[in-house]
N, CA, C and O atoms as CSV, one atom per row, in Angstrom:
chain,resi,resn,atom,element,x,y,z
A,1,UNK,N,N,40.353,-63.835,-20.978
A,1,UNK,CA,C,39.957,-62.814,-22.032
A,1,UNK,C,C,40.469,-62.657,-22.936
A,1,UNK,O,O,41.698,-62.662,-22.871
A,2,UNK,N,N,39.871,-62.452,-24.149
A,2,UNK,CA,C,40.747,-61.710,-24.886
A,2,UNK,C,C,39.579,-60.330,-25.095
A,2,UNK,O,O,38.594,-60.062,-24.407
A,3,UNK,N,N,40.132,-59.615,-26.317
A,3,UNK,CA,C,39.614,-58.365,-26.715
A,3,UNK,C,C,37.845,-57.923,-26.520
A,3,UNK,O,O,37.138,-57.027,-26.061
A,4,UNK,N,N,37.778,-58.909,-27.044
A,4,UNK,CA,C,36.137,-58.920,-27.846
A,4,UNK,C,C,35.912,-59.389,-26.498
A,4,UNK,O,O,35.597,-58.501,-25.705
A,5,UNK,N,N,35.995,-60.564,-26.039
A,5,UNK,CA,C,35.470,-60.937,-24.155
A,5,UNK,C,C,35.029,-59.126,-23.726
A,5,UNK,O,O,34.004,-58.451,-23.634
A,6,UNK,N,N,36.455,-58.944,-23.568
A,6,UNK,CA,C,36.285,-57.389,-22.684
A,6,UNK,C,C,35.225,-56.544,-23.204
A,6,UNK,O,O,34.160,-56.214,-22.682
A,7,UNK,N,N,35.746,-56.244,-24.383
A,7,UNK,CA,C,34.612,-55.157,-25.326
A,7,UNK,C,C,33.228,-55.322,-24.817
A,7,UNK,O,O,32.607,-54.429,-24.239
A,8,UNK,N,N,32.594,-57.001,-25.165
A,8,UNK,CA,C,31.811,-57.108,-24.567
A,8,UNK,C,C,30.887,-57.133,-23.195
A,8,UNK,O,O,29.795,-56.634,-22.924
A,9,UNK,N,N,31.847,-57.960,-22.439
A,9,UNK,CA,C,31.593,-57.360,-21.131
A,9,UNK,C,C,31.578,-55.653,-20.485
A,9,UNK,O,O,30.903,-55.422,-19.482
A,10,UNK,N,N,32.117,-54.899,-20.940
A,10,UNK,CA,C,31.929,-54.133,-21.377
A,10,UNK,C,C,30.514,-53.154,-21.497
A,10,UNK,O,O,29.945,-52.540,-20.594
A,11,UNK,N,N,30.237,-53.226,-22.666
A,11,UNK,CA,C,28.979,-53.130,-23.850
A,11,UNK,C,C,28.043,-53.501,-22.559
A,11,UNK,O,O,27.386,-52.646,-21.966
A,12,UNK,N,N,28.065,-54.745,-22.236
A,12,UNK,CA,C,27.057,-55.105,-20.756
A,12,UNK,C,C,26.504,-54.450,-20.162
A,12,UNK,O,O,25.314,-54.137,-20.206
A,13,UNK,N,N,27.782,-53.969,-19.132
A,13,UNK,CA,C,28.323,-53.154,-17.909
A,13,UNK,C,C,27.109,-51.865,-18.153
A,13,UNK,O,O,26.188,-51.520,-17.413
A,14,UNK,N,N,27.558,-51.309,-19.570
A,14,UNK,CA,C,27.252,-49.835,-19.546
A,14,UNK,C,C,26.276,-49.978,-19.834
A,14,UNK,O,O,25.363,-49.328,-19.326
A,15,UNK,N,N,26.093,-50.850,-20.726
A,15,UNK,CA,C,24.095,-50.542,-20.812
A,15,UNK,C,C,22.858,-50.894,-19.184
A,15,UNK,O,O,21.744,-50.437,-18.925
A,16,UNK,N,N,23.934,-52.075,-18.276
A,16,UNK,CA,C,22.613,-51.863,-17.180
A,16,UNK,C,C,23.353,-50.490,-16.172
A,16,UNK,O,O,23.047,-50.404,-14.983
A,17,UNK,N,N,24.125,-49.693,-16.683
A,17,UNK,CA,C,24.521,-48.449,-16.329
A,17,UNK,C,C,23.639,-47.392,-16.633
A,17,UNK,O,O,23.102,-46.495,-15.983
A,18,UNK,N,N,23.645,-47.792,-17.919
A,18,UNK,CA,C,22.560,-46.945,-18.720
A,18,UNK,C,C,21.043,-47.054,-18.155
A,18,UNK,O,O,20.163,-46.203,-18.281
A,19,UNK,N,N,20.963,-48.166,-17.576
A,19,UNK,CA,C,19.114,-49.326,-17.744
A,19,UNK,C,C,18.772,-48.757,-16.156
A,19,UNK,O,O,17.643,-48.395,-15.829
A,20,UNK,N,N,19.853,-48.748,-15.312
A,20,UNK,CA,C,19.981,-47.988,-13.995
A,20,UNK,C,C,19.796,-46.933,-13.568
A,20,UNK,O,O,19.369,-46.635,-12.453
A,21,UNK,N,N,20.220,-46.006,-14.750
A,21,UNK,CA,C,20.346,-44.054,-14.607
A,21,UNK,C,C,18.900,-44.263,-14.801
A,21,UNK,O,O,18.150,-43.883,-13.901
A,22,UNK,N,N,18.207,-45.047,-16.289
A,22,UNK,CA,C,16.871,-44.299,-16.718
A,22,UNK,C,C,16.184,-45.005,-15.793
A,22,UNK,O,O,15.217,-44.244,-15.757
A,23,UNK,N,N,15.895,-45.899,-14.974
A,23,UNK,CA,C,15.141,-45.825,-13.644
A,23,UNK,C,C,15.108,-45.079,-12.428
A,23,UNK,O,O,14.262,-44.991,-11.538
A,24,UNK,N,N,16.609,-44.389,-12.663
A,24,UNK,CA,C,16.520,-43.904,-11.643
A,24,UNK,C,C,16.747,-42.277,-11.593
A,24,UNK,O,O,17.310,-41.636,-10.705
A,25,UNK,N,N,15.937,-41.630,-13.223
A,25,UNK,CA,C,16.036,-40.788,-13.320
A,25,UNK,C,C,13.859,-40.424,-13.317
A,25,UNK,O,O,13.130,-39.491,-12.982
A,26,UNK,N,N,13.632,-42.146,-14.042
A,26,UNK,CA,C,12.197,-41.781,-14.245
A,26,UNK,C,C,11.422,-42.259,-12.080
A,26,UNK,O,O,10.265,-42.293,-11.660
A,27,UNK,N,N,12.523,-42.466,-11.488
A,27,UNK,CA,C,12.098,-42.974,-10.162
A,27,UNK,C,C,11.974,-41.103,-9.712
A,27,UNK,O,O,11.031,-40.830,-8.970
A,28,UNK,N,N,12.742,-40.113,-10.083
A,28,UNK,CA,C,13.375,-39.337,-9.500
A,28,UNK,C,C,12.222,-37.965,-10.321
A,28,UNK,O,O,11.964,-36.937,-9.694
A,29,UNK,N,N,11.833,-38.140,-11.313
A,29,UNK,CA,C,10.419,-36.999,-12.130
A,29,UNK,C,C,9.007,-37.884,-11.153
A,29,UNK,O,O,7.927,-37.318,-10.983
A,30,UNK,N,N,9.303,-39.343,-10.594
A,30,UNK,CA,C,7.855,-39.580,-10.148
A,30,UNK,C,C,8.133,-39.446,-9.090
A,30,UNK,O,O,7.658,-40.367,-8.426
A,31,UNK,N,N,8.793,-38.621,-8.391
A,31,UNK,CA,C,9.491,-38.721,-6.779
A,31,UNK,C,C,8.721,-36.400,-6.817
A,31,UNK,O,O,7.876,-35.937,-6.051
A,32,UNK,N,N,9.695,-35.390,-8.295
A,32,UNK,CA,C,9.433,-34.869,-8.379
A,32,UNK,C,C,7.472,-34.680,-8.651
A,32,UNK,O,O,7.028,-33.662,-8.121
A,33,UNK,N,N,7.161,-34.939,-8.870
A,33,UNK,CA,C,5.915,-35.178,-9.638
A,33,UNK,C,C,4.530,-35.072,-8.108
A,33,UNK,O,O,3.595,-34.349,-7.764
A,34,UNK,N,N,5.051,-35.972,-7.773
A,34,UNK,CA,C,4.318,-36.351,-6.305
A,34,UNK,C,C,4.343,-35.232,-5.561
A,34,UNK,O,O,3.298,-34.610,-5.370
A,35,UNK,N,N,5.617,-34.789,-5.002
A,35,UNK,CA,C,5.704,-33.494,-4.246
A,35,UNK,C,C,5.194,-32.412,-4.921
A,35,UNK,O,O,4.290,-31.945,-4.228
A,36,UNK,N,N,5.373,-31.607,-6.227
A,36,UNK,CA,C,4.509,-30.594,-6.809
A,36,UNK,C,C,3.423,-31.193,-6.031
A,36,UNK,O,O,3.044,-30.742,-4.950
A,37,UNK,N,N,2.966,-32.153,-6.575
A,37,UNK,CA,C,1.014,-32.626,-6.258
A,37,UNK,C,C,0.394,-32.473,-4.831
A,37,UNK,O,O,-0.682,-31.962,-4.523
A,38,UNK,N,N,1.516,-33.148,-3.901
A,38,UNK,CA,C,1.687,-32.128,-2.675
A,38,UNK,C,C,1.327,-30.674,-2.219
A,38,UNK,O,O,0.475,-29.969,-1.678
A,39,UNK,N,N,2.457,-30.705,-2.758
A,39,UNK,CA,C,2.224,-28.821,-2.669
A,39,UNK,C,C,1.371,-27.904,-2.668
A,39,UNK,O,O,1.078,-26.948,-1.949
A,40,UNK,N,N,0.855,-28.584,-4.051
A,40,UNK,CA,C,-0.188,-27.727,-5.338
A,40,UNK,C,C,-1.416,-27.928,-3.683
A,40,UNK,O,O,-1.484,-27.028,-2.846
A,41,UNK,N,N,-2.155,-29.136,-3.574
A,41,UNK,CA,C,-2.888,-29.348,-2.875
A,41,UNK,C,C,-2.825,-28.484,-1.003
A,41,UNK,O,O,-3.761,-28.128,-0.288
A,42,UNK,N,N,-1.144,-28.407,-0.743
A,42,UNK,CA,C,-1.202,-27.662,0.381
A,42,UNK,C,C,-1.586,-25.676,-0.086
A,42,UNK,O,O,-2.341,-24.705,-0.035
A,43,UNK,N,N,-0.726,-26.083,-0.375
A,43,UNK,CA,C,-1.068,-24.317,-1.575
A,43,UNK,C,C,-2.309,-24.296,-1.662
A,43,UNK,O,O,-2.829,-24.035,-0.577
A,44,UNK,N,N,-3.073,-24.470,-2.547
A,44,UNK,CA,C,-4.199,-24.642,-2.465
A,44,UNK,C,C,-5.595,-24.722,-1.679
A,44,UNK,O,O,-6.724,-24.510,-2.122
A,45,UNK,N,N,-5.208,-25.079,-0.425
A,45,UNK,CA,C,-6.358,-25.345,1.110
A,45,UNK,C,C,-5.512,-23.918,1.287
A,45,UNK,O,O,-6.102,-22.921,0.871
A,46,UNK,N,N,-4.197,-23.722,1.859
A,46,UNK,CA,C,-3.902,-22.577,2.588
A,46,UNK,C,C,-4.574,-21.111,1.379
A,46,UNK,O,O,-5.018,-20.109,1.940
A,47,UNK,N,N,-4.571,-21.143,0.295
A,47,UNK,CA,C,-4.577,-20.333,-0.528
A,47,UNK,C,C,-6.379,-19.983,-0.733
A,47,UNK,O,O,-6.915,-19.105,-1.409
A,48,UNK,N,N,-7.031,-21.118,0.193
A,48,UNK,CA,C,-9.135,-20.867,0.146
A,48,UNK,C,C,-9.127,-20.667,1.197
A,48,UNK,O,O,-10.038,-20.048,1.746
A,49,UNK,N,N,-7.858,-21.234,1.956
A,49,UNK,CA,C,-8.974,-20.674,3.619
A,49,UNK,C,C,-8.010,-19.334,4.423
A,49,UNK,O,O,-8.247,-19.073,5.603
A,50,UNK,N,N,-6.620,-18.329,3.417
A,50,UNK,CA,C,-6.424,-17.495,3.620
A,50,UNK,C,C,-7.612,-16.377,2.947
A,50,UNK,O,O,-7.853,-15.334,3.555
A,51,UNK,N,N,-8.379,-16.738,1.527
A,51,UNK,CA,C,-8.516,-15.809,0.688
A,51,UNK,C,C,-10.404,-15.534,1.670
A,51,UNK,O,O,-11.047,-14.498,1.840
A,52,UNK,N,N,-10.739,-17.154,2.135
A,52,UNK,CA,C,-12.023,-17.124,2.514
A,52,UNK,C,C,-12.075,-16.503,4.270
A,52,UNK,O,O,-13.133,-16.317,4.871
A,53,UNK,N,N,-10.469,-16.217,4.958
A,53,UNK,CA,C,-10.633,-14.976,5.604
A,53,UNK,C,C,-10.433,-14.192,5.383
A,53,UNK,O,O,-11.112,-13.535,6.171
A,54,UNK,N,N,-9.747,-13.303,4.603
A,54,UNK,CA,C,-9.757,-12.737,4.331
A,54,UNK,C,C,-11.419,-12.029,3.531
A,54,UNK,O,O,-11.483,-10.841,3.845
A,55,UNK,N,N,-11.771,-12.148,3.282
A,55,UNK,CA,C,-13.610,-12.271,2.205
A,55,UNK,C,C,-14.576,-11.839,4.047
A,55,UNK,O,O,-15.130,-10.818,4.454
A,56,UNK,N,N,-14.446,-12.606,4.394
A,56,UNK,CA,C,-14.829,-12.619,6.376
A,56,UNK,C,C,-14.038,-11.441,6.608
A,56,UNK,O,O,-14.595,-10.784,5.729
A,57,UNK,N,N,-13.444,-10.880,6.939
A,57,UNK,CA,C,-12.950,-9.633,7.504
A,57,UNK,C,C,-13.347,-8.266,6.683
A,57,UNK,O,O,-13.727,-7.234,7.235
A,58,UNK,N,N,-13.223,-8.406,5.561
A,58,UNK,CA,C,-13.442,-6.877,4.610
A,58,UNK,C,C,-14.739,-7.157,4.404
A,58,UNK,O,O,-15.131,-6.049,4.037
A,59,UNK,N,N,-15.715,-7.879,4.379
A,59,UNK,CA,C,-17.453,-7.974,4.791
A,59,UNK,C,C,-17.413,-7.133,6.370
A,59,UNK,O,O,-17.688,-5.937,6.462
A,60,UNK,N,N,-17.084,-7.861,7.374
A,60,UNK,CA,C,-17.346,-7.339,8.980
A,60,UNK,C,C,-16.355,-6.239,9.145
A,60,UNK,O,O,-16.166,-5.967,10.330
A,61,UNK,N,N,-15.677,-5.539,8.310
A,61,UNK,CA,C,-15.075,-4.234,8.336
A,61,UNK,C,C,-15.399,-3.697,7.400
A,61,UNK,O,O,-15.156,-2.513,7.632
A,62,UNK,N,N,-16.013,-3.819,5.966
A,62,UNK,CA,C,-17.474,-3.137,5.756
A,62,UNK,C,C,-18.641,-2.835,6.436
A,62,UNK,O,O,-19.036,-1.691,6.209
A,63,UNK,N,N,-19.403,-3.564,7.286
A,63,UNK,CA,C,-20.350,-3.243,7.680
A,63,UNK,C,C,-19.747,-2.804,8.794
A,63,UNK,O,O,-20.745,-2.259,9.265
A,64,UNK,N,N,-19.066,-2.643,9.443
A,64,UNK,CA,C,-18.496,-1.706,11.219
A,64,UNK,C,C,-18.352,-0.580,9.994
A,64,UNK,O,O,-18.770,0.426,10.567
A,65,UNK,N,N,-18.058,-0.235,8.861
A,65,UNK,CA,C,-17.893,0.882,8.236
A,65,UNK,C,C,-19.873,1.767,8.040
A,65,UNK,O,O,-20.636,2.671,8.380
A,66,UNK,N,N,-19.633,0.390,7.127
A,66,UNK,CA,C,-21.562,1.280,7.183
A,66,UNK,C,C,-21.739,1.682,8.743
A,66,UNK,O,O,-21.922,2.759,9.309
A,67,UNK,N,N,-21.646,0.772,9.046
A,67,UNK,CA,C,-23.250,1.470,10.542
A,67,UNK,C,C,-22.583,2.592,10.900
A,67,UNK,O,O,-23.248,3.628,10.917
A,68,UNK,N,N,-20.833,2.681,11.344
A,68,UNK,CA,C,-20.509,4.384,11.977
A,68,UNK,C,C,-21.171,5.451,10.540
A,68,UNK,O,O,-21.589,6.574,10.820
A,69,UNK,N,N,-21.202,4.909,8.904
A,69,UNK,CA,C,-21.418,6.085,8.641
A,69,UNK,C,C,-22.926,6.294,9.085
A,69,UNK,O,O,-23.231,7.474,8.909
A,70,UNK,N,N,-23.830,5.647,9.532
A,70,UNK,CA,C,-24.577,5.668,9.417
A,70,UNK,C,C,-24.709,6.568,10.659
A,70,UNK,O,O,-25.258,7.665,10.558
A,71,UNK,N,N,-24.277,6.181,11.683
A,71,UNK,CA,C,-24.472,6.785,12.974
A,71,UNK,C,C,-23.859,7.873,12.904
A,71,UNK,O,O,-24.358,8.951,13.229
A,72,UNK,N,N,-23.225,7.787,12.666
A,72,UNK,CA,C,-22.181,9.970,11.979
A,72,UNK,C,C,-23.769,10.821,11.427
A,72,UNK,O,O,-24.256,11.910,11.730
A,73,UNK,N,N,-24.097,10.009,10.750
A,73,UNK,CA,C,-24.852,11.026,9.805
A,73,UNK,C,C,-26.200,10.783,10.764
A,73,UNK,O,O,-26.386,11.814,11.411
A,74,UNK,N,N,-26.739,10.236,10.931
A,74,UNK,CA,C,-27.989,10.210,12.102
A,74,UNK,C,C,-27.677,11.539,13.101
A,74,UNK,O,O,-28.338,12.459,13.583
A,75,UNK,N,N,-26.241,11.075,13.121
A,75,UNK,CA,C,-25.811,12.598,14.163
A,75,UNK,C,C,-25.895,13.823,14.062
A,75,UNK,O,O,-26.209,14.665,14.903
A,76,UNK,N,N,-25.507,13.951,12.646
A,76,UNK,CA,C,-24.958,15.205,11.747
A,76,UNK,C,C,-26.921,15.559,11.758
A,76,UNK,O,O,-27.457,16.658,11.905
A,77,UNK,N,N,-27.587,14.225,11.551
A,77,UNK,CA,C,-28.980,14.988,11.079
A,77,UNK,C,C,-30.059,15.321,12.344
A,77,UNK,O,O,-31.125,15.919,12.196
A,78,UNK,N,N,-29.459,14.725,13.790
A,78,UNK,CA,C,-29.817,15.272,14.637
A,78,UNK,C,C,-29.495,16.934,14.994
A,78,UNK,O,O,-30.257,17.779,15.463
A,79,UNK,N,N,-28.338,17.025,14.658
A,79,UNK,CA,C,-27.441,17.665,15.343
A,79,UNK,C,C,-28.099,19.495,14.053
A,79,UNK,O,O,-27.967,20.718,14.001
A,80,UNK,N,N,-28.486,18.822,13.636
A,80,UNK,CA,C,-28.975,20.140,12.278
A,80,UNK,C,C,-30.134,19.968,12.263
A,80,UNK,O,O,-30.730,21.038,12.145
A,81,UNK,N,N,-30.909,18.939,12.339
A,81,UNK,CA,C,-32.308,19.136,13.042
A,81,UNK,C,C,-32.721,20.016,14.783
A,81,UNK,O,O,-33.810,20.579,14.890
A,82,UNK,N,N,-31.970,20.011,15.685
A,82,UNK,CA,C,-31.842,20.377,16.602
A,82,UNK,C,C,-31.080,22.099,17.338
A,82,UNK,O,O,-30.977,22.447,18.514
A,83,UNK,N,N,-30.656,22.870,15.986
A,83,UNK,CA,C,-30.922,23.571,15.636
A,83,UNK,C,C,-31.916,24.908,15.578
A,83,UNK,O,O,-32.965,24.712,14.964
A,84,UNK,N,N,-31.729,26.241,16.135
A,84,UNK,CA,C,-32.931,26.903,15.978
A,84,UNK,C,C,-32.565,27.866,15.495
A,84,UNK,O,O,-31.389,28.196,15.646
A,85,UNK,N,N,-33.418,28.619,14.774
A,85,UNK,CA,C,-32.899,29.820,13.465
A,85,UNK,C,C,-33.602,31.213,14.562
A,85,UNK,O,O,-34.722,31.695,14.729
A,86,UNK,N,N,-32.249,31.458,15.111
A,86,UNK,CA,C,-33.359,33.021,15.793
A,86,UNK,C,C,-33.323,33.966,14.089
A,86,UNK,O,O,-32.276,34.151,13.469
A,87,UNK,N,N,-34.576,34.400,13.657
A,87,UNK,CA,C,-34.739,34.739,13.010
A,87,UNK,C,C,-34.571,36.540,12.567
A,87,UNK,O,O,-34.409,37.115,11.491
A,88,UNK,N,N,-34.715,37.054,14.106
A,88,UNK,CA,C,-34.408,38.196,13.857
A,88,UNK,C,C,-33.361,38.607,14.172
A,88,UNK,O,O,-33.176,39.785,13.867
A,89,UNK,N,N,-32.421,38.019,14.767
A,89,UNK,CA,C,-30.943,38.444,15.256
A,89,UNK,C,C,-30.257,38.006,13.900
A,89,UNK,O,O,-29.431,38.761,13.386
A,90,UNK,N,N,-30.700,36.377,13.104
A,90,UNK,CA,C,-30.150,36.664,11.502
A,90,UNK,C,C,-30.775,38.267,10.775
A,90,UNK,O,O,-30.076,39.235,10.474
A,91,UNK,N,N,-32.054,38.157,10.655
A,91,UNK,CA,C,-32.181,39.488,9.944
A,91,UNK,C,C,-31.135,40.818,10.248
A,91,UNK,O,O,-30.440,41.453,9.455
A,92,UNK,N,N,-31.289,40.946,11.486
A,92,UNK,CA,C,-30.433,42.399,12.703
A,92,UNK,C,C,-29.038,42.093,12.023
A,92,UNK,O,O,-28.613,43.246,11.951
A,93,UNK,N,N,-28.329,41.528,11.632
A,93,UNK,CA,C,-27.052,40.760,11.254
A,93,UNK,C,C,-27.015,41.065,9.813
A,93,UNK,O,O,-26.165,41.800,9.309
A,94,UNK,N,N,-28.211,40.325,8.995
A,94,UNK,CA,C,-28.236,40.179,7.666
A,94,UNK,C,C,-27.923,41.992,7.687
A,94,UNK,O,O,-26.781,42.301,7.347
A,95,UNK,N,N,-29.042,43.357,8.132
A,95,UNK,CA,C,-28.787,44.387,8.175
A,95,UNK,C,C,-28.075,45.144,8.178
A,95,UNK,O,O,-28.028,46.148,7.467
A,96,UNK,N,N,-27.046,44.635,9.376
A,96,UNK,CA,C,-25.812,45.012,10.064
A,96,UNK,C,C,-24.454,45.135,8.545
A,96,UNK,O,O,-23.671,45.980,8.111
A,97,UNK,N,N,-24.729,44.200,8.332
A,97,UNK,CA,C,-23.442,43.527,7.436
A,97,UNK,C,C,-24.165,45.118,6.053
A,97,UNK,O,O,-23.651,46.224,5.882
A,98,UNK,N,N,-25.341,44.574,5.421
A,98,UNK,CA,C,-25.167,45.069,4.181
A,98,UNK,C,C,-25.118,46.208,4.185
A,98,UNK,O,O,-24.775,46.717,3.118
A,99,UNK,N,N,-25.481,47.297,5.550
A,99,UNK,CA,C,-25.261,48.640,5.982
A,99,UNK,C,C,-23.665,49.092,6.287
A,99,UNK,O,O,-23.429,50.299,6.247
A,100,UNK,N,N,-22.586,48.182,6.584
A,100,UNK,CA,C,-21.676,47.967,6.059
A,100,UNK,C,C,-21.237,48.359,5.098
A,100,UNK,O,O,-20.498,49.341,5.024
A,101,UNK,N,N,-21.669,47.553,4.019
A,101,UNK,CA,C,-21.111,47.356,2.263
A,101,UNK,C,C,-21.509,48.240,1.556
A,101,UNK,O,O,-21.111,48.532,0.428
A,102,UNK,N,N,-22.381,48.758,2.217
A,102,UNK,CA,C,-22.510,50.639,1.359
A,102,UNK,C,C,-22.107,51.977,1.870
A,102,UNK,O,O,-22.279,52.980,1.178
């Protein structure tokens, strides 16, 4: 084999190696793109599910807080409305305080 044939053979091998590298890179790019697509779908599904769960919990908690507020307000209203004012005692205490002030 002369030098020209050796160089030609080496160039042919280098060309085949470059083609293999290009094919491998294309396959790697395809696999990465597929993995990203699958991971995005899984992420979106989990995110959607978690956000829906949190939204339900929030609404449930909000309604429970609203119900507690109504109950406490009603209890407070009942307490206030059940208090009777002794006008005579109030007047005598008021007179006493005013007399002490003077």
